N, C-alpha and C positions, 0 to 999 in steps of 0.2 A: 494419518487418516487419508484414505483414497477417495477421490471424487471422480465422477464420470458424467460430464455434460457435453461431450463433443458431438458436433454435427458435421456432416460433409461440408467442406468449405468454411468451417468456423474459424474465427480468428483465435488469438491467444486465449487459452483457458487454463486454469489451474487444475492439474490432474491429481496432485498429492501434495501434502505439506506435513511438516512436524516442527518442533521448536528450533530446528537448525537449518532447514532448507525448504525450498518450494520447487515443485516440478511443473514446468509450463510446457505442455506438449510432451516431448520425450527428453527434454533437457532439464537437468537439476541445477539450481542456483543456490549457493551457500552464503553468499554475501547479501547485503541489503540492496534491494532493487526497486525501481519504479516500473510499474506494469500498466499498460493500457491494452485494449483489445487489439491494437495494431502494432505496438512496439514494446521493447524491453530496454530500459536504461540501467546499466550496471555500475556506472560511475557518477551518478548524480546526487548521491546521498552521503552524509557524514557517517562516521562509524557508530554513532549512538543517536537515538531519538532526541535526547536533550540538547544535542548540538545543532539541531535544525535552525537555519537562519532565514532571513528575508530573501537572500540570494537563492537558497534552495527552493523556496516557494515560487520565486519568479520563474524558475525552470519548469515547475509544475503548471503554472498559470499559462505558459506559452503552449502547453498541450491542449488548451481550450476545453477543459473538462466542465461538465455540469456539476460533478461532485468528486471530491478527493476523499478517499478512504485511507486514513492513517493507521497503519498497523504498528503499534509501539512495542512489540515483543510479547513475552509471556505474561506480563503484568500491566494492568491498566495504568496509563499515565495521561497527563493533560497537555494539550498544546498551549504554549505561551499565549496569553491574551492578545498581544500585539500581532502575532503570527496568524492567529485565528481571525482577527479583525481584517488583516490584509486580504485573506481569501474571501471573507464575507463582503468586503467593500467592492471586490471584483465580481460579485454576484455568483460566487462559486460555493456550493454547499461543501461542508467539511464534517466528517465523522471520524472520531478517534476511538479506536477499540483495539483489542488484542489482535495480533497478527493472524491467529487462527480464525477469528471472526471476520477479518477483512478478506481472507481467502475464500470463505464461504459466500460472503456478500458480493464480492467481485464477480464471481461466475453468474450469479443471478442477474445483476445489473447489466453485465456484458451480453448475456443471452437476450435481454430485453432491448439490446442495441442502444443503451445509454452511453453517453460520453463520460466514462468513469476512469479515474486514475487511482491505482492502488500503490501506496507507499508501504513497502514491506521491510520492517526491521526484524532481524533474527537474533541479534546480539542483545542479551539482557543489559539494561542500563543500571548497573549496581547502585548508582547514586540515588536513584529514585524508585527503584523496584520495591514493591511491598513484599514483605515476607509473611508466610502463613503463620 
């Protein structure tokens, strides 16, 4: 799906995505990434959503977000309660949804100049993925 919300001088925006990659500006990323309106981290995440730890969340919290959007891949999953509690205790909102939904939501919040962090997983987590 292609998205177009660029403005002159705009910071990072998601221009296209599918179940294997995301394009931010003119660069495509195939691995799991952390995205903010100002930066892209390509080595801050584990290989699967289910492998997230408190250490990974600490990296996200250091970005000082208002809200963290967790994109768990093609199938809805849930963040471990202790990890969710870690973010909520730091007064950081957290929403877990499919990666496609995060891509759409990120652009809206970034355009509103919100301090948003998107966590984008593109590899299905076979251990917890729901099958149709």
